[in-house]
Structure formats: C-alpha cells, structure tokens
MIDO-393312 format. One line per 8 residues: number of its first residue (from 1); for each residue x, y, z of C-alpha. Coordinates in Angstrom, 2 decimals, always signed. Example, Ala and Ser with C-alpha at 12.3 -4.5 7.8 and 13.67 -1.06 7.14 Angstrom:
1) +12.30,-4.50,+7.80 ~ +13.67,-1.06,+7.14
end
This chain:
1) -31.14,+3.39,-17.07 ~ -34.26,+4.03,-15.25 ~ -34.03,+7.36,-13.71 ~ -37.02,+8.76,-11.67 ~ -37.45,+11.57,-9.14 ~ -37.72,+10.30,-5.46 ~ -41.22,+9.97,-4.30 ~ -42.29,+11.26,-1.03
9) -41.97,+7.92,+0.43 ~ -38.61,+7.58,-0.77 ~ -37.73,+10.87,+0.71 ~ -39.02,+9.71,+4.06 ~ -37.25,+6.58,+3.85 ~ -33.91,+8.14,+3.27 ~ -34.39,+10.88,+5.54 ~ -34.52,+13.63,+2.75
17) -37.96,+14.83,+3.15 ~ -36.76,+18.12,+4.54 ~ -34.54,+18.78,+1.44 ~ -37.31,+17.95,-1.00 ~ -39.98,+20.27,+0.73 ~ -40.54,+23.26,-1.42 ~ -41.99,+25.11,+1.50 ~ -38.94,+24.73,+3.70
25) -38.60,+27.83,+5.98 ~ -34.67,+27.71,+5.64 ~ -34.83,+28.40,+1.89 ~ -32.03,+31.05,+1.12 ~ -33.21,+34.08,-0.78 ~ -29.87,+35.86,-1.09 ~ -27.03,+33.33,-1.13 ~ -23.46,+33.80,-0.68
33) -22.56,+30.70,-2.48 ~ -24.21,+28.82,-5.29 ~ -23.44,+25.21,-5.84 ~ -24.09,+23.47,-9.18 ~ -24.86,+19.87,-8.80 ~ -26.10,+17.85,-5.76 ~ -23.86,+14.98,-6.26 ~ -21.42,+14.09,-3.39
41) -18.86,+16.88,-4.41 ~ -21.61,+19.48,-4.27 ~ -23.25,+18.20,-1.15 ~ -19.76,+18.20,+0.67 ~ -19.15,+21.79,-0.20 ~ -22.52,+22.93,+0.72 ~ -22.51,+21.01,+3.87 ~ -19.17,+22.41,+4.78
49) -20.12,+25.99,+3.84 ~ -23.52,+25.84,+5.66 ~ -21.93,+24.56,+8.75 ~ -19.56,+27.54,+8.68 ~ -22.52,+29.78,+8.50 ~ -22.52,+30.72,+4.78 ~ -25.93,+30.94,+2.92 ~ -25.87,+28.46,+0.27
57) -28.17,+27.42,-2.54 ~ -27.65,+24.09,-4.52 ~ -28.96,+23.89,-7.99 ~ -29.69,+20.43,-9.16 ~ -30.88,+19.41,-12.63 ~ -32.56,+16.15,-11.71 ~ -35.15,+15.21,-9.07 ~ -32.72,+13.56,-6.66
65) -29.49,+14.01,-4.89 ~ -26.41,+11.79,-5.42 ~ -25.44,+12.32,-9.13 ~ -23.56,+9.12,-10.15 ~ -24.36,+7.60,-6.55 ~ -27.59,+6.04,-7.35 ~ -28.96,+2.91,-5.68 ~ -32.07,+1.44,-7.18
73) -34.26,-1.03,-5.01 ~ -36.61,-2.27,-7.46 ~ -35.21,-5.63,-7.78 ~ -35.75,-6.38,-4.22 ~ -32.05,-5.67,-3.15 ~ -30.10,-2.34,-3.41 ~ -28.40,-2.35,-6.67 ~ -25.89,+0.32,-7.45
81) -26.22,+1.98,-10.65 ~ -23.26,+4.00,-10.16 ~ -20.62,+3.83,-7.50 ~ -20.57,+0.48,-6.08 ~ -17.55,+0.01,-3.75 ~ -15.50,+2.01,-1.16 ~ -12.07,+1.49,-2.71 ~ -9.54,+1.37,-0.04
89) -11.62,+1.83,+3.16 ~ -8.53,+2.53,+5.60 ~ -8.42,+6.22,+6.11 ~ -11.04,+6.80,+3.44 ~ -13.46,+9.44,+4.23 ~ -16.30,+7.65,+2.61 ~ -15.76,+4.96,+5.31 ~ -16.30,+7.88,+8.00
97) -19.62,+8.97,+6.22 ~ -20.78,+5.24,+6.36 ~ -19.77,+4.89,+9.90 ~ -21.76,+7.97,+10.66 ~ -24.79,+6.70,+9.09 ~ -24.24,+3.51,+11.01 ~ -24.10,+1.36,+7.61 ~ -23.13,-2.09,+7.57
105) -20.22,-2.87,+5.42 ~ -19.28,-6.09,+3.34 ~ -15.75,-6.91,+2.81 ~ -15.22,-8.07,-0.84 ~ -12.97,-10.92,-1.70 ~ -11.23,-10.58,-4.95 ~ -10.05,-14.39,-4.69 ~ -13.56,-15.49,-4.62
113) -13.50,-15.78,-8.24 ~ -14.24,-18.40,-10.84 ~ -13.22,-17.88,-14.40 ~ -14.75,-19.71,-17.51 ~ -14.09,-19.87,-21.06 ~ -16.98,-18.84,-23.38 ~ -17.89,-22.56,-23.92 ~ -18.26,-23.08,-20.26
121) -14.86,-24.66,-19.52 ~ -13.41,-23.64,-16.15 ~ -10.03,-21.86,-16.20 ~ -7.79,-23.54,-13.58 ~ -6.97,-21.49,-10.56 ~ -3.44,-21.91,-11.17 ~ -3.66,-20.42,-14.66 ~ -5.53,-17.41,-13.26
129) -2.86,-17.03,-10.65 ~ -0.14,-17.35,-13.33 ~ -2.09,-14.88,-15.59 ~ -2.15,-12.38,-12.81 ~ +1.57,-12.66,-12.18 ~ +2.10,-12.12,-15.86 ~ -0.09,-9.07,-15.87 ~ +2.19,-7.66,-13.08
137) +5.11,-8.28,-14.87 ~ +3.72,-6.62,-17.87 ~ +2.62,-3.58,-15.74 ~ +6.23,-3.14,-14.30 ~ +7.81,-3.45,-17.88 ~ +5.37,-0.72,-19.15 ~ +6.18,+1.47,-16.12 ~ +9.98,+0.92,-16.72
145) +9.90,+1.16,-20.38 ~ +7.58,+4.15,-21.39 ~ +9.38,+7.24,-21.86 ~ +7.02,+9.32,-24.09 ~ +3.40,+8.76,-23.56 ~ +1.81,+6.00,-25.75 ~ -1.56,+4.30,-25.67 ~ -1.66,+1.25,-23.26
153) -2.40,-1.14,-26.29 ~ +0.90,+0.14,-27.87 ~ +2.69,-0.32,-24.71 ~ +1.43,-3.75,-24.43 ~ +2.70,-4.66,-27.85 ~ +5.96,-3.01,-27.36 ~ +6.83,-4.17,-23.87 ~ +4.76,-7.40,-23.50
161) +4.70,-10.89,-24.87 ~ +1.54,-11.32,-26.81 ~ -1.02,-10.35,-24.23 ~ -3.33,-8.84,-26.65 ~ -3.52,-12.16,-28.68 ~ -3.89,-14.45,-25.43 ~ -7.63,-14.73,-24.75 ~ -7.14,-15.21,-20.86
169) -4.86,-12.15,-20.89 ~ -7.13,-10.18,-23.01 ~ -9.81,-10.95,-20.33 ~ -7.53,-9.74,-17.40 ~ -6.63,-6.64,-19.35 ~ -10.41,-5.90,-19.50 ~ -11.58,-7.13,-16.07 ~ -8.79,-5.65,-14.29
177) -7.17,-2.77,-16.15 ~ -10.22,-1.39,-18.20 ~ -12.49,-1.77,-15.15 ~ -10.01,+0.06,-12.90 ~ -9.60,+2.99,-15.25 ~ -12.91,+3.14,-17.12 ~ -11.22,+3.54,-20.59 ~ -10.26,+1.12,-23.27
185) -6.68,-0.02,-23.52 ~ -6.58,+1.85,-26.92 ~ -7.24,+5.16,-25.20 ~ -5.47,+4.78,-21.71 ~ -2.26,+6.64,-21.22 ~ +0.54,+4.17,-20.49 ~ +2.57,+7.01,-18.68 ~ -0.02,+7.87,-16.15
193) -2.49,+5.07,-15.89 ~ -1.32,+3.83,-12.53 ~ +0.49,+6.99,-11.21 ~ -2.50,+8.07,-9.03 ~ -2.77,+7.43,-5.35 ~ -4.99,+5.02,-3.24 ~ -6.15,+4.45,+0.29 ~ -5.19,+1.07,+1.71
201) -7.42,-1.93,+2.62 ~ -9.81,-4.43,+0.95 ~ -12.69,-2.78,-0.89 ~ -16.11,-2.82,+0.77 ~ -19.62,-2.60,-0.32 ~ -22.56,-1.13,+1.43 ~ -25.31,-3.70,+1.33 ~ -27.87,-1.21,+2.64
209) -27.26,+1.18,-0.31 ~ -24.42,+3.60,-1.19 ~ -26.96,+6.47,-1.22 ~ -27.51,+6.19,+2.48 ~ -24.39,+8.15,+3.04 ~ -26.05,+11.21,+1.46 ~ -28.79,+12.24,+3.96 ~ -26.27,+13.36,+6.60
217) -24.66,+15.74,+4.11 ~ -27.92,+17.02,+2.73 ~ -29.76,+17.70,+5.91 ~ -31.33,+21.05,+5.88 ~ -29.76,+22.43,+2.89 ~ -31.61,+24.48,+0.16 ~ -31.69,+22.27,-2.76 ~ -33.44,+23.55,-5.78
225) -34.40,+20.58,-7.92 ~ -35.23,+20.76,-11.72 ~ -32.74,+23.57,-12.19 ~ -30.97,+22.84,-15.49 ~ -28.04,+25.25,-15.80 ~ -27.60,+26.91,-19.23 ~ -24.97,+29.48,-18.62 ~ -22.51,+30.64,-15.89
233) -21.25,+34.31,-15.84 ~ -18.59,+35.14,-13.44 ~ -16.27,+38.19,-12.62 ~ -14.74,+40.33,-9.93 ~ -18.35,+41.16,-8.47 ~ -19.44,+37.51,-8.17 ~ -21.39,+34.99,-10.25 ~ -24.64,+34.69,-12.11
241) -26.26,+31.34,-13.01 ~ -29.01,+31.17,-15.55 ~ -31.25,+27.99,-15.50 ~ -34.50,+27.14,-17.37 ~ -36.43,+28.54,-14.45 ~ -34.51,+31.92,-13.79 ~ -31.22,+33.55,-12.69 ~ -29.51,+33.09,-9.36
249) -26.62,+35.47,-8.24 ~ -24.09,+34.88,-5.42 ~ -20.43,+35.88,-4.50 ~ -18.96,+32.39,-5.13 ~ -19.76,+29.30,-7.16 ~ -18.79,+25.76,-6.74 ~ -19.29,+24.06,-9.99 ~ -19.52,+20.21,-9.82
257) -20.63,+19.50,-13.51 ~ -19.22,+16.09,-14.46 ~ -16.37,+16.05,-16.95 ~ -18.54,+14.64,-19.71 ~ -20.83,+17.68,-19.44 ~ -18.01,+20.01,-19.52 ~ -16.49,+18.30,-22.54 ~ -19.76,+18.53,-24.39
265) -19.74,+22.31,-23.93 ~ -23.48,+22.40,-23.09 ~ -22.81,+25.16,-20.48 ~ -21.93,+28.76,-21.79 ~ -19.34,+30.30,-19.54 ~ -18.98,+34.04,-19.63 ~ -16.27,+34.91,-20.20 ~ -15.07,+31.54,-21.68
273) -12.92,+29.35,-19.46 ~ -9.32,+30.34,-19.89 ~ -7.49,+28.37,-22.58 ~ -5.63,+25.93,-20.39 ~ -8.77,+24.85,-18.61 ~ -10.35,+24.16,-22.05 ~ -7.48,+22.22,-23.24 ~ -7.47,+20.06,-20.03
281) -11.19,+19.35,-20.35 ~ -10.71,+18.05,-23.85 ~ -7.49,+16.12,-22.92 ~ -8.98,+14.17,-20.03 ~ -10.75,+10.94,-20.76 ~ -14.42,+10.28,-19.67 ~ -14.79,+6.62,-19.23 ~ -17.64,+4.27,-19.88
289) -18.76,+0.99,-17.95 ~ -22.03,-0.59,-18.51 ~ -23.79,-2.37,-15.66 ~ -26.66,-4.79,-16.32 ~ -28.31,-6.41,-13.27 ~ -30.57,-9.40,-13.73 ~ -32.69,-10.84,-11.21 ~ -33.77,-14.66,-11.33
297) -36.25,-16.64,-9.46 ~ -33.48,-18.76,-8.22 ~ -29.80,-18.91,-8.50 ~ -28.32,-21.34,-11.14 ~ -24.77,-20.44,-10.12 ~ -22.71,-21.16,-7.12 ~ -24.05,-19.01,-4.46 ~ -20.88,-18.76,-2.34
305) -18.58,-17.43,-5.22 ~ -18.45,-13.52,-5.33 ~ -17.21,-12.95,-8.79 ~ -17.52,-14.87,-12.01 ~ -15.18,-14.14,-15.14 ~ -16.08,-15.07,-18.81 ~ -13.35,-15.03,-21.45 ~ -15.37,-13.74,-24.27
313) -14.19,-13.36,-27.78 ~ -14.94,-9.62,-27.95 ~ -12.94,-7.91,-25.40 ~ -14.97,-6.24,-22.74 ~ -18.36,-7.92,-23.66 ~ -19.64,-8.80,-20.18 ~ -16.35,-10.16,-18.89 ~ -17.14,-9.80,-15.31
321) -20.09,-10.57,-12.89 ~ -20.83,-9.98,-9.30 ~ -23.04,-12.28,-7.30 ~ -25.35,-10.53,-4.79 ~ -25.94,-13.72,-2.86 ~ -22.72,-13.44,-1.13 ~ -24.30,-10.33,+0.71 ~ -28.03,-10.44,+0.16
329) -30.78,-12.83,-0.25 ~ -31.91,-11.81,-3.91 ~ -30.64,-13.99,-6.72 ~ -29.15,-11.09,-8.81 ~ -26.04,-11.12,-11.22 ~ -24.51,-7.85,-12.01 ~ -22.62,-7.93,-15.19 ~ -20.39,-5.18,-16.38
337) -19.25,-4.23,-20.07 ~ -15.94,-2.44,-20.31 ~ -13.46,-0.78,-22.72 ~ -14.40,-0.57,-26.28 ~ -17.43,-2.76,-25.85 ~ -19.05,-0.36,-23.13 ~ -20.12,+2.35,-25.73 ~ -21.62,-0.52,-27.74
345) -23.55,-1.81,-24.70 ~ -24.57,+1.75,-23.59 ~ -26.56,+2.17,-26.98 ~ -28.37,-1.25,-26.52 ~ -31.90,-1.31,-25.44 ~ -32.57,-3.12,-22.12 ~ -34.02,-6.04,-23.99 ~ -31.03,-6.34,-26.43
353) -28.41,-5.87,-23.67 ~ -30.22,-8.61,-21.68 ~ -30.29,-11.05,-24.67 ~ -26.49,-10.22,-25.15 ~ -25.57,-10.95,-21.67 ~ -27.84,-14.00,-21.42 ~ -25.94,-15.39,-24.53 ~ -22.71,-15.21,-22.45
361) -24.31,-16.69,-19.36 ~ -25.78,-19.66,-21.33 ~ -22.32,-20.34,-22.73 ~ -21.20,-20.85,-19.24 ~ -24.28,-22.29,-17.35 ~ -26.02,-23.88,-20.26 ~ -28.90,-23.21,-22.43 ~ -31.66,-24.28,-20.10
369) -31.05,-21.37,-17.57 ~ -34.26,-19.40,-17.17 ~ -34.85,-15.96,-18.31 ~ -34.53,-13.17,-15.76 ~ -37.47,-11.87,-13.88 ~ -36.19,-8.37,-13.45 ~ -33.67,-6.08,-15.24 ~ -31.70,-2.89,-14.48
377) -29.30,-1.37,-16.90 ~ -27.19,+1.70,-16.84 ~ -26.04,+3.97,-19.76 ~ -24.19,+6.86,-18.12 ~ -22.74,+7.97,-21.42 ~ -26.25,+8.58,-22.69 ~ -27.50,+10.54,-19.43 ~ -27.26,+14.03,-20.47
385) -26.53,+14.96,-16.88 ~ -23.32,+12.84,-16.79 ~ -22.35,+11.91,-20.28 ~ -19.89,+9.07,-19.06 ~ -19.21,+7.07,-16.00 ~ -15.97,+8.34,-14.48 ~ -12.74,+10.09,-15.63 ~ -9.33,+8.45,-16.64
393) -5.90,+9.50,-17.67 ~ -6.38,+9.40,-21.38 ~ -3.42,+9.19,-23.82 ~ -2.10,+12.81,-24.05 ~ -3.46,+13.86,-20.64 ~ -1.10,+14.65,-17.78 ~ -1.78,+14.87,-13.99 ~ -1.67,+18.62,-14.40
401) -4.85,+18.38,-16.55 ~ -6.73,+16.98,-13.42 ~ -4.94,+19.29,-10.80 ~ -5.74,+22.39,-12.74 ~ -9.27,+22.28,-11.55 ~ -8.29,+22.55,-8.01 ~ -7.30,+26.32,-8.92 ~ -10.23,+28.61,-8.79
409) -10.80,+31.22,-11.61 ~ -11.72,+34.29,-9.45 ~ -15.17,+33.41,-7.77 ~ -15.57,+30.11,-9.78 ~ -14.34,+26.89,-8.01 ~ -14.48,+23.45,-9.44 ~ -15.05,+20.13,-7.63 ~ -15.78,+16.58,-8.68
417) -13.99,+13.32,-9.33 ~ -12.12,+14.73,-12.38 ~ -10.40,+17.59,-10.31 ~ -7.63,+15.92,-8.65 ~ -5.28,+13.29,-10.26 ~ -4.51,+11.50,-6.90 ~ -7.84,+9.89,-6.56 ~ -9.64,+10.58,-9.80
425) -12.61,+8.48,-10.71 ~ -13.49,+7.62,-7.14 ~ -16.39,+8.88,-4.84 ~ -13.69,+10.00,-2.20 ~ -12.16,+12.07,-4.85 ~ -15.27,+13.96,-5.42 ~ -15.95,+14.33,-1.67 ~ -12.52,+15.68,-0.76
433) -12.78,+18.08,-3.74 ~ -15.76,+19.41,-2.37 ~ -14.24,+20.10,+0.96 ~ -11.34,+21.68,-0.88 ~ -13.68,+24.14,-2.73 ~ -15.49,+24.93,+0.48 ~ -12.19,+25.63,+2.17 ~ -11.03,+27.82,-0.47
441) -14.05,+29.97,-0.36 ~ -13.93,+30.11,+3.55 ~ -10.47,+31.14,+3.33
end
C-alpha cells in the first residue's frame, strides 16, 4: 500500500493545515490527557475532551490522521484503502459526521450484482437467490445447533449440506461471510460470528472520500506526528509515554493502538497489562482483507452493475469487485481478496497482485481486455501501524474479550474498533469507543 505523509496542499484541501502546523500557538505543553493514535477513535476522544476544556495532546506515529480510514485520490477518484462504507446509516453516528461535513452519500444496492463462473459463464439470478436462501438456512442451523464453540468451517460440515464442496456456496461464504467478519471460515467462531449488533438501513458510500469526516474532529487539536510509541507506564500518579522523540506525561491516557499492534507486543506496558487483558488480546482475531483497485482507460464491463462476483477455484481469491462507475466517472474496478487467501494477497507485490487479479478478470471478460493504467493495493497486515484490517470473533474468543477493553486500568483507557463486541470491526465502533473513553475521563 502506498502510504505518504500529507503535503501542505493536501492539508489545505482537507482543512487540516492547522493540525499539521508545527508552530501552532495552541500546542499544549502540560497536557491533562494523552491520546495515542489519531485514527477516528483517538480523534473522537480528543475532540470531546478538548471541547470540555481538557488539555489534550495526540501522539500519532504516521504523518497523517485517520488510521485505517485512508482515502487515496491518485487514480482520479477517491479510492478507500481502508473503511469504505457506512454500515447501517440509520442512527449511525458516522452519518451525523458526514452530514456535518455536508458530504454526498451514495446508497449501495446489493441486488445490483452479476456473478460469473471462473470461465465467464454467468450464474443465473435464480441460482444466486436460491444460494442466498440456502446460506440463510445454514446460518440458522448453525445458530440453533452450536452449543460449544467450534470453527465456522466445522459447523458448516456438521450442520450444513455440502456447502464447502459447492463452488457457488463457497463463493457466497467468502464474498458474504468472510467479507463481513474479516476472518477465514476456519478461524471464525461459529458461536459468536453474528451475535453482534448493527444499525439499520442500506449501506452508503461517501463518493467525496471517507476521510472528509475527519477535519471537523481534528480542528485545532494538538496532534504530534511522527511519534512512534515505544512504552507506556501508568500508575496512581498518571501516565508516561515514551516515543522515539521523547517522553510525555499526563494524568490520563487514551490508548487507541490497533488490536494487531497489541497482539504483536511491540509496545511495552509498565506494569504489564493484567493477565485477563493479555488473554483477551491474544484470543481476539485480527482479520485481513486485501483491496486492489485497477483503473483502465475505458470500462469493458457493464457500467450500471455495482458489484461483480467471480466463483474462483481458490476460496477468497478476488471473489468480489465493486464498480466505481455507478457513483463516479473513473473506470475503476476494486477487487477484494478474503479469508485464507488474503494473507497470500497481502504478501504479493503490486505487480504480482495485479497479474493475479487480471487473470480472474480475463476468465470472465476475455483475454483481450487491456492492462490497467493505474494500480492501488492495500496490505494492512504488513503495515506496522495496523498489522491487520479489522477485528473479528475468532474461535475461542467471547464477547467479554471485546468488552473488557471498555474498562479502564487506572488512568489507562482503551478505545478502538476492537473494544466493544456490539459493533466491532466498524468505524462507528471506533468512534463511539473514543467518546466512551472521553466520558469516563470527564467523569
């Protein structure tokens, strides 16, 4: 994935110039609260605390805000390398942020879908509908039948009817289930995979770019970029955070480090986190989903179809594509690799991944389709500041393992998409968790 610090022009364009200016007069010298991470969880917490009059410093290791909200415009259209949808916009706080930013929304249509076999043969709509009904029956059977937690793949074999051997059902399990959770069917908890909560309404896209919800949160905050945290000490007297550049002290700390970073143990906590927190960190799953956006000179696919599915032999190998022509004027196909194939795709170079995806597309649209003129690839599992895409209920994990992080450890508070079971893996979970941490500190 191409990560680059925002330029001055980018900052002005996004209304972030003030947060990037090192000479900002509002810089806090003696903060009351430190926030580690300038993703949406950290920004939400810092915004609420600053608005309440607290002195806040945000420590961000990269050169930009947003974390796993990352919009790239190099292909001539905003392409979401991270978060892409507002899932369930009705009552969703992210919808409120989009409204405050006066952002256009595009209502997705999951029924605008064409599915093909790997050889280009179209799957009949009736067969897709029948497969979806079969998948719903399977999900109900798993929910009713699972007593002790088992992997989803084992539950499918035990309570299903050969879905893992049926190519179309394997595609649905990947394009629907693995996409939803971020994990492989071999790792997903059959007991808890769908026990979380969701807002109502059809998912929406922000055609102007997801990152445009961020400037309102970041306005006039003291954000220190390039501060790679090495250790966090905490106790009754407060907290001390050591980065590559120095040490920061405060009364409270909001830690929004992604689950993948916590799992890797790259940050030294002093004292070590309580054993139950350490167990939960290792129990939770950090999912992977590789995106690959290819721009072409002209579309060779139906322009009015929003999604394309391809029943590939290898489960998770570029099974799902989004057509940006339904909401923009740039001919871009965004493919996604899922499940057990996502770690393979993450390790591919941009050229190798492009060749791999083009092989799938040529099977459907023919060998004469042109080479792409622009490429964007993600690899969140290889990004040292994320080490994964989003959390999921892994076999052996429970809702308590997520919810544990809503409880502070003295002056140490956690926030992020992995800190609440109800909405885990979503932007709105991260945002709400930041507000929760801020409220706890203010209380």
